[in-house]
DSSP file (Angstrom, degrees, kcal/mol; ACC not computed):
  #  RESIDUE AA STRUCTURE BP1 BP2  ACC     N-H-->O    O-->H-N    N-H-->O    O-->H-N    TCO  KAPPA ALPHA  PHI   PSI    X-CA   Y-CA   Z-CA
    1    1 A M              0   0    0      0, 0.0     2,-0.4     0, 0.0    34,-0.0   0.000 360.0 360.0 360.0 128.2   69.2  178.5  -31.3
    2    2 A A        -     0   0    0     33,-0.0     2,-0.4    34,-0.0    30,-0.0  -0.810 360.0-129.7-106.8 146.8   66.7  176.4  -29.5
    3    3 A I        -     0   0    0     -2,-0.4     2,-0.2    25,-0.2    29,-0.1  -0.801  24.6-164.3 -94.7 132.9   62.9  176.8  -29.7
    4    4 A D     >  -     0   0    0     -2,-0.4     4,-2.1     1,-0.0     5,-0.2  -0.562  37.4 -93.2-108.9 178.7   61.0  177.0  -26.4
    5    5 A T  H  > S+     0   0    0      1,-0.2     4,-2.2     2,-0.2     5,-0.2   0.882 123.5  52.5 -60.7 -41.6   57.3  176.6  -25.6
    6    6 A Q  H  > S+     0   0    0      1,-0.2     4,-2.2     2,-0.2    -1,-0.2   0.891 109.0  50.3 -63.1 -39.0   56.6  180.4  -25.8
    7    7 A T  H  > S+     0   0    0      2,-0.2     4,-2.9     1,-0.2     5,-0.2   0.893 108.1  53.0 -67.0 -38.8   58.3  180.5  -29.3
    8    8 A V  H  X S+     0   0    0     -4,-2.1     4,-2.6     1,-0.2    -2,-0.2   0.930 110.4  47.7 -60.2 -45.0   56.2  177.6  -30.5
    9    9 A K  H  X S+     0   0    0     -4,-2.2     4,-2.2     2,-0.2    -2,-0.2   0.889 112.5  49.0 -63.8 -39.1   53.0  179.4  -29.3
   10   10 A K  H  X S+     0   0    0     -4,-2.2     4,-2.8     2,-0.2     5,-0.2   0.924 111.9  47.9 -66.8 -44.3   54.1  182.6  -31.1
   11   11 A I  H  X S+     0   0    0     -4,-2.9     4,-2.3     1,-0.2     6,-0.2   0.915 111.8  50.8 -61.5 -42.7   54.9  180.8  -34.3
   12   12 A A  H  <>S+     0   0    0     -4,-2.6     5,-2.9    -5,-0.2     4,-0.3   0.910 112.3  47.0 -61.9 -42.1   51.6  179.0  -34.2
   13   13 A F  H ><5S+     0   0    0     -4,-2.2     3,-1.0     3,-0.2    -2,-0.2   0.939 113.5  47.0 -64.6 -47.4   49.8  182.3  -33.6
   14   14 A L  H 3<5S+     0   0    0     -4,-2.8    -2,-0.2     1,-0.3    -1,-0.2   0.834 116.7  43.7 -66.0 -32.9   51.7  184.1  -36.4
   15   15 A S  T 3<5S-     0   0    0     -4,-2.3    -1,-0.3    -5,-0.2    -2,-0.2   0.372 110.9-120.7 -94.0   5.4   51.1  181.2  -38.9
   16   16 A R  T < 5 +     0   0    0     -3,-1.0     2,-0.4    -4,-0.3    -3,-0.2   0.859  61.0 149.6  58.7  39.2   47.5  180.8  -37.8
   17   17 A L      < -     0   0    0     -5,-2.9     2,-0.8    -6,-0.2    -1,-0.2  -0.825  43.8-139.8-101.3 141.6   48.0  177.2  -36.8
   18   18 A K        -     0   0    0     -2,-0.4     2,-0.6    -3,-0.1    -5,-0.0  -0.889  23.1-178.1-101.2 111.0   46.0  175.7  -34.0
   19   19 A I        -     0   0    0     -2,-0.8     5,-0.1   -10,-0.1    -2,-0.0  -0.943  25.0-128.1-111.1 119.6   48.3  173.5  -31.9
   20   20 A E    >>  -     0   0    0     -2,-0.6     3,-1.7     1,-0.1     4,-0.6  -0.270  22.4-114.9 -63.1 151.5   46.6  171.6  -29.1
   21   21 A D  G >4 S+     0   0    0      1,-0.3     3,-0.8     2,-0.2     4,-0.4   0.838 116.4  54.4 -59.1 -34.7   48.2  172.1  -25.6
   22   22 A D  G 34 S+     0   0    0      1,-0.2     4,-0.3     2,-0.1    -1,-0.3   0.607 108.1  51.1 -76.9  -8.7   49.2  168.4  -25.5
   23   23 A K  G <> S+     0   0    0     -3,-1.7     4,-2.3     2,-0.1    -1,-0.2   0.457  84.1  88.4-102.8  -4.3   51.0  168.7  -28.9
   24   24 A I  H <X S+     0   0    0     -3,-0.8     4,-2.6    -4,-0.6     5,-0.2   0.909  87.3  50.0 -64.6 -42.4   53.1  171.7  -28.0
   25   25 A D  H  > S+     0   0    0     -4,-0.4     4,-2.1     1,-0.2    -1,-0.2   0.915 112.4  47.3 -63.3 -42.0   56.0  169.7  -26.6
   26   26 A A  H  > S+     0   0    0     -4,-0.3     4,-2.2     2,-0.2    -1,-0.2   0.892 112.4  50.0 -65.8 -38.5   56.1  167.4  -29.6
   27   27 A T  H  X S+     0   0    0     -4,-2.3     4,-2.6     2,-0.2    -2,-0.2   0.890 108.0  53.6 -66.3 -39.0   56.0  170.5  -31.9
   28   28 A E  H  X S+     0   0    0     -4,-2.6     4,-2.2     1,-0.2   -25,-0.2   0.916 109.1  48.9 -60.3 -43.8   58.8  172.1  -30.0
   29   29 A E  H  X S+     0   0    0     -4,-2.1     4,-2.1     2,-0.2    -2,-0.2   0.912 111.1  50.0 -62.4 -42.9   60.9  168.9  -30.5
   30   30 A E  H  X S+     0   0    0     -4,-2.2     4,-2.2     2,-0.2    -2,-0.2   0.914 109.8  50.2 -63.8 -42.9   60.2  168.9  -34.2
   31   31 A F  H  X S+     0   0    0     -4,-2.6     4,-2.3     1,-0.2    -1,-0.2   0.916 111.0  49.6 -60.7 -42.8   61.2  172.5  -34.6
   32   32 A N  H  X S+     0   0    0     -4,-2.2     4,-2.1     1,-0.2    -1,-0.2   0.862 108.7  52.5 -66.8 -35.2   64.4  171.9  -32.7
   33   33 A K  H  X S+     0   0    0     -4,-2.1     4,-2.2     2,-0.2    -1,-0.2   0.907 109.2  50.3 -63.9 -41.3   65.2  168.9  -35.0
   34   34 A I  H  X S+     0   0    0     -4,-2.2     4,-2.2     1,-0.2    -2,-0.2   0.920 110.4  49.0 -62.9 -43.6   64.6  171.1  -38.0
   35   35 A L  H  X S+     0   0    0     -4,-2.3     4,-2.2     1,-0.2    -1,-0.2   0.873 109.5  52.3 -66.0 -36.0   67.0  173.7  -36.7
   36   36 A Q  H  X S+     0   0    0     -4,-2.1     4,-1.9     2,-0.2    -1,-0.2   0.905 109.0  50.6 -63.5 -40.8   69.6  171.0  -36.0
   37   37 A W  H  X S+     0   0    0     -4,-2.2     4,-1.9     2,-0.2    -2,-0.2   0.904 109.1  50.6 -63.3 -41.6   69.3  169.8  -39.5
   38   38 A V  H  X S+     0   0    0     -4,-2.2     4,-1.6     1,-0.2    -1,-0.2   0.896 108.0  53.3 -63.2 -39.9   69.7  173.4  -40.8
   39   39 A D  H  X S+     0   0    0     -4,-2.2     4,-0.7     1,-0.2    -1,-0.2   0.881 106.7  52.6 -62.3 -37.5   72.9  173.7  -38.7
   40   40 A Q  H >< S+     0   0    0     -4,-1.9     3,-0.9     1,-0.2     4,-0.4   0.897 106.3  53.5 -63.6 -39.4   74.2  170.6  -40.3
   41   41 A L  H >< S+     0   0    0     -4,-1.9     3,-1.3     1,-0.2    -1,-0.2   0.840 100.3  61.2 -64.4 -32.2   73.6  172.1  -43.7
   42   42 A K  H 3< S+     0   0    0     -4,-1.6    -1,-0.2     1,-0.2    -2,-0.2   0.764  97.3  60.4 -64.6 -24.2   75.6  175.1  -42.7
   43   43 A E  T << S+     0   0    0     -3,-0.9    -1,-0.2    -4,-0.7     2,-0.2   0.607  78.8 108.2 -80.2 -12.0   78.7  172.9  -42.2
   44   44 A V  S <  S-     0   0    0     -3,-1.3     2,-0.7    -4,-0.4    -3,-0.0  -0.479  75.2-123.3 -70.5 132.6   78.7  171.7  -45.8
   45   45 A N        +     0   0    0     -2,-0.2     3,-0.1     1,-0.1    -1,-0.1  -0.672  39.9 163.9 -79.5 115.7   81.6  173.1  -47.8
   46   46 A T    >   +     0   0    0     -2,-0.7     3,-1.1     1,-0.1    -1,-0.1   0.018  34.1 118.5-118.8  25.1   80.2  175.0  -50.8
   47   47 A D  T 3  S+     0   0    0      1,-0.3    -1,-0.1     3,-0.0    -2,-0.0   0.894  81.4  38.6 -61.8 -41.9   83.3  177.0  -51.7
   48   48 A D  T 3  S+     0   0    0     -3,-0.1     2,-0.6     2,-0.1    -1,-0.3   0.246  93.6 104.3 -95.2  13.6   83.7  175.5  -55.2
   49   49 A V    <   -     0   0    0     -3,-1.1     3,-0.1     3,-0.0    -3,-0.0  -0.843  67.3-135.6-100.1 125.1   80.0  175.3  -56.0
   50   50 A E        -     0   0    0     -2,-0.6    -2,-0.1     1,-0.1    -3,-0.0  -0.508  32.9 -96.7 -75.3 144.8   78.7  177.9  -58.4
   51   51 A P        -     0   0    0      0, 0.0     2,-0.6     0, 0.0    -1,-0.1  -0.332  37.3-123.6 -60.3 141.7   75.4  179.6  -57.4
   52   52 A L        +     0   0    0      1,-0.2     3,-0.1    -3,-0.1    -3,-0.0  -0.793  32.6 172.8 -92.5 119.2   72.4  178.0  -59.1
   53   53 A V  S    S+     0   0    0     -2,-0.6     2,-0.3     1,-0.3    -1,-0.2   0.813  71.3   3.7 -91.3 -36.9   70.3  180.5  -61.1
   54   54 A S        -     0   0    0      2,-0.1    -1,-0.3     1,-0.1     0, 0.0  -0.989  59.7-130.1-148.6 151.3   68.0  178.0  -62.7
   55   55 A V  S    S+     0   0    0     -2,-0.3     2,-0.5    -3,-0.1    -1,-0.1   0.680  93.0  82.0 -76.2 -16.2   67.4  174.2  -62.5
   56   56 A N        -     0   0    0      1,-0.2    -2,-0.1     2,-0.0     4,-0.1  -0.789  64.2-163.1 -90.2 125.1   67.5  174.1  -66.2
   57   57 A E  S    S+     0   0    0     -2,-0.5     2,-0.3     2,-0.1    -1,-0.2   0.838  74.4  57.4 -75.3 -31.6   71.0  174.0  -67.6
   58   58 A N  S    S-     0   0    0      1,-0.1     2,-0.3     3,-0.0    -2,-0.0  -0.672  93.1-106.9 -99.2 152.5   70.0  175.0  -71.1
   59   59 A N        -     0   0    0     -2,-0.3     2,-0.6     1,-0.1    -2,-0.1  -0.575  35.7-120.4 -73.1 139.2   68.1  178.0  -72.1
   60   60 A I        -     0   0    0     -2,-0.3     2,-0.4    -4,-0.1    -1,-0.1  -0.710  24.3-136.4 -83.3 122.9   64.6  177.3  -73.0
   61   61 A T        -     0   0    0     -2,-0.6     2,-0.4     1,-0.0    -1,-0.0  -0.633  15.7-138.1 -81.8 136.5   63.9  178.3  -76.6
   62   62 A M        -     0   0    0     -2,-0.4     2,-0.2     3,-0.0     3,-0.0  -0.732  11.8-146.5 -94.9 140.6   60.7  180.2  -77.1
   63   63 A R        -     0   0    0     -2,-0.4     2,-0.1     1,-0.1    -1,-0.0  -0.653  31.6 -89.7 -99.7 161.6   58.4  179.4  -80.0
   64   64 A Q        -     0   0    0     -2,-0.2     2,-1.6     1,-0.1    -1,-0.1  -0.446  37.7-119.9 -66.9 142.2   56.3  181.9  -81.9
   65   65 A D        +     0   0    0     -2,-0.1     2,-0.4    -3,-0.0    -1,-0.1  -0.667  56.9 151.1 -87.2  86.9   52.8  182.1  -80.4
   66   66 A E        -     0   0    0     -2,-1.6     2,-0.6     0, 0.0    -3,-0.0  -0.922  51.6-118.2-122.1 145.2   50.9  181.1  -83.5
   67   67 A V        +     0   0    0     -2,-0.4     3,-0.1     1,-0.2    -2,-0.0  -0.721  35.7 170.2 -78.6 118.9   47.5  179.4  -83.9
   68   68 A T        +     0   0    0     -2,-0.6     2,-0.3     1,-0.1    -1,-0.2   0.699  64.2  24.9-104.4 -24.9   48.3  176.1  -85.7
   69   69 A D        +     0   0    0      3,-0.0     2,-0.3     0, 0.0    -1,-0.1  -0.875  69.8 139.9-130.7 165.0   44.9  174.4  -85.3
   70   70 A G        +     0   0    0     -2,-0.3    -3,-0.0    -3,-0.1     0, 0.0  -0.970  40.9  65.1 174.5 177.1   41.5  175.7  -84.9
   71   71 A N        +     0   0    0     -2,-0.3     3,-0.2     1,-0.1     4,-0.1   0.869  65.0 124.6  56.6  39.7   37.9  175.4  -85.7
   72   72 A L     >  +     0   0    0      1,-0.1     4,-2.7     2,-0.1     5,-0.3   0.036  22.9 122.7-112.1  23.9   37.7  172.0  -84.1
   73   73 A A  H  > S+     0   0    0      1,-0.2     4,-2.9     2,-0.2     5,-0.2   0.886  73.9  50.1 -57.0 -42.3   34.9  172.8  -81.7
   74   74 A K  H  > S+     0   0    0      1,-0.2     4,-1.1     2,-0.2    -1,-0.2   0.913 112.6  46.6 -64.5 -41.9   32.7  170.0  -83.0
   75   75 A E  H  4 S+     0   0    0      2,-0.2     4,-0.4     1,-0.2    -2,-0.2   0.906 115.3  46.1 -66.6 -40.8   35.4  167.4  -82.6
   76   76 A V  H >< S+     0   0    0     -4,-2.7     3,-1.5     1,-0.2     4,-0.3   0.932 112.6  49.3 -66.8 -45.7   36.3  168.7  -79.1
   77   77 A L  H >< S+     0   0    0     -4,-2.9     3,-1.2     1,-0.3    -1,-0.2   0.689  93.9  75.8 -69.4 -17.2   32.7  168.8  -78.0
   78   78 A A  T 3< S+     0   0    0     -4,-1.1    -1,-0.3     1,-0.3    -2,-0.2   0.767  94.1  52.9 -63.7 -23.5   32.2  165.2  -79.3
   79   79 A N  T <  S+     0   0    0     -3,-1.5    -1,-0.3    -4,-0.4    -2,-0.2   0.577  89.5  99.6 -85.7 -10.7   34.1  164.0  -76.2
   80   80 A A    <   -     0   0    0     -3,-1.2     3,-0.1    -4,-0.3    -3,-0.0  -0.536  68.8-142.4 -81.8 141.3   31.9  166.0  -73.7
   81   81 A P  S    S+     0   0    0      0, 0.0     2,-0.4     0, 0.0    -1,-0.1   0.846  89.7  18.3 -68.0 -32.5   29.1  164.2  -71.9
   82   82 A M        +     0   0    0      7,-0.3     7,-2.4     2,-0.0     2,-0.3  -1.000  67.8 178.4-140.4 138.3   26.8  167.2  -72.2
   83   83 A T  E     -A   88   0A   0     -2,-0.4     2,-0.3     5,-0.3     5,-0.2  -0.953   3.6-175.9-133.7 157.2   26.9  170.2  -74.5
   84   84 A E  E >  S-A   87   0A   0      3,-2.3     3,-1.2    -2,-0.3    -2,-0.0  -0.912  71.0 -10.3-155.1 126.2   24.7  173.3  -74.9
   85   85 A Y  T 3  S-     0   0    0     -2,-0.3     3,-0.1     1,-0.3     0, 0.0   0.801 128.7 -52.6  56.3  33.7   24.9  176.1  -77.4
   86   86 A G  T 3  S+     0   0    0      1,-0.3     2,-0.3    -9,-0.0    -1,-0.3   0.683 120.0  98.2  80.1  17.1   28.4  174.9  -78.6
   87   87 A Y  E <  S-A   84   0A   0     -3,-1.2    -3,-2.3   -10,-0.0    -1,-0.3  -0.867  83.8 -89.1-129.5 163.6   29.9  174.9  -75.1
   88   88 A F  E     -A   83   0A   0     -2,-0.3     2,-0.5    -5,-0.2    -5,-0.3  -0.545  42.2-146.6 -67.6 138.2   30.5  172.3  -72.4
   89   89 A A        -     0   0    0     -7,-2.4    -7,-0.3    -2,-0.2    -4,-0.0  -0.931  18.5-178.5-110.9 133.8   27.5  171.9  -70.1
   90   90 A V        -     0   0    0     -2,-0.5     3,-0.1    -9,-0.1    -7,-0.0  -0.912  35.2 -91.9-127.1 155.4   28.0  171.1  -66.5
   91   91 A P        -     0   0    0      0, 0.0     2,-0.3     0, 0.0    -1,-0.0  -0.323  50.5 -98.2 -63.7 149.7   25.6  170.5  -63.6
   92   92 A K        +     0   0    0      1,-0.1     3,-0.1     3,-0.0     0, 0.0  -0.516  42.8 174.7 -69.0 130.6   24.6  173.5  -61.6
   93   93 A V        +     0   0    0     -2,-0.3     2,-0.5     1,-0.2    -1,-0.1   0.561  60.1  60.3-114.9 -14.3   26.7  173.7  -58.4
   94   94 A V              0   0    0      1,-0.1    -1,-0.2     0, 0.0     0, 0.0  -0.965 360.0 360.0-119.3 130.2   25.6  177.0  -56.9
   95   95 A E              0   0    0     -2,-0.5    -1,-0.1    -3,-0.1    -3,-0.0   0.462 360.0 360.0 -85.2 360.0   22.1  177.8  -56.0
């Protein structure tokens, strides 16, 4: 399947991309290169390859959700450049 100029414009419209008129031909070429690459991938023999469910081969063991530390507010706030009322203070960014 080849992409033509009208299809590039439609894809640009649907994806809310602004493609300048002088860039449409280059974009068309890039889309066609991508489709050629996908066609090459279709030729790869994957008969003996098991479907991948997860990138992790091992099951991730979950730990109990327990509080192990706490009451360190003073130590944590000691690293802050500004504090106020026991919280981090930041400059006002919204008027």
